[in-house]
N, C-alpha and C positions, 0 to 999 in steps of 0.2 A: 579360242577354241579351234581344235584342229581336226582335220580328216585326211588321211594318206591319199585318198583319191584326187581331191580338189584342192588342197591345202588347208588354209585356216582363215577364221573370220576374227577380226579384231575391232573392238569398239572402244574407240576414245574421242573425246571432243565432239560429241554428237554426230559422229560419222563411223561408218564400218568400212573396215579395210579388209579386201580380199583378193585372191586371184582366181579367175575362171577362164579356162582354156588358154593359160599362159599369159593372159594380159592381166596386170596389177589394176584393180578398181578402188574408187573411192566412192561412196553413196551416203546420203543422207538416210535416215530411216525414222520409223514411227513404230510405236507399239500399240496394237488393237485387238483386243480380244484374244489375247494369249499366242499372238503372232507377230513376229518382227518383220515389218515391210520394208524392203529395200526400195529405193527408188528406181526410175525407170531407168534403161541404158539403151544404147544403139543395137545390142547384141539381141536383145529380148524385146525390146519396145514394150515391156510391161514390168509390173512390180515384182518382186521375188518375195516369196513368204517363207520365213524360217519359224516353224512350230516351236514355240518354248514347252519343254518337257518338265523341268524344274528350275530352280535358280542357277543350276550348273550345267545344264543340257539343252541343246536344241537339234531339232530334225530338218533337214533338207532332202526332200524325196525320201529314200529309205538310208540316207547316211545319216548317222549320229554324231553330233559334235560335244565333247567334254571340255569343260572349262579347264585350263591348264594354269598353273603358277609359275611355269617356265617361261623365260624370255628367250625368244629365237632370234638370232642375229646372223 
């Protein structure tokens, strides 16, 4: 799932891979009540919540991320 402003989220092997403020991140996650919670990190010191819109769409703040079948290398 990608957004031009902050990059993309990739979920694999029980982890979420993403880039935030130019830093590559890998966080564990859990899904609770329609929200994907990414683990705490030293930048935010709190969990990040990604709202599940449907099986192909999540929202983070006002940014919408759509599932893509493309592989970016």
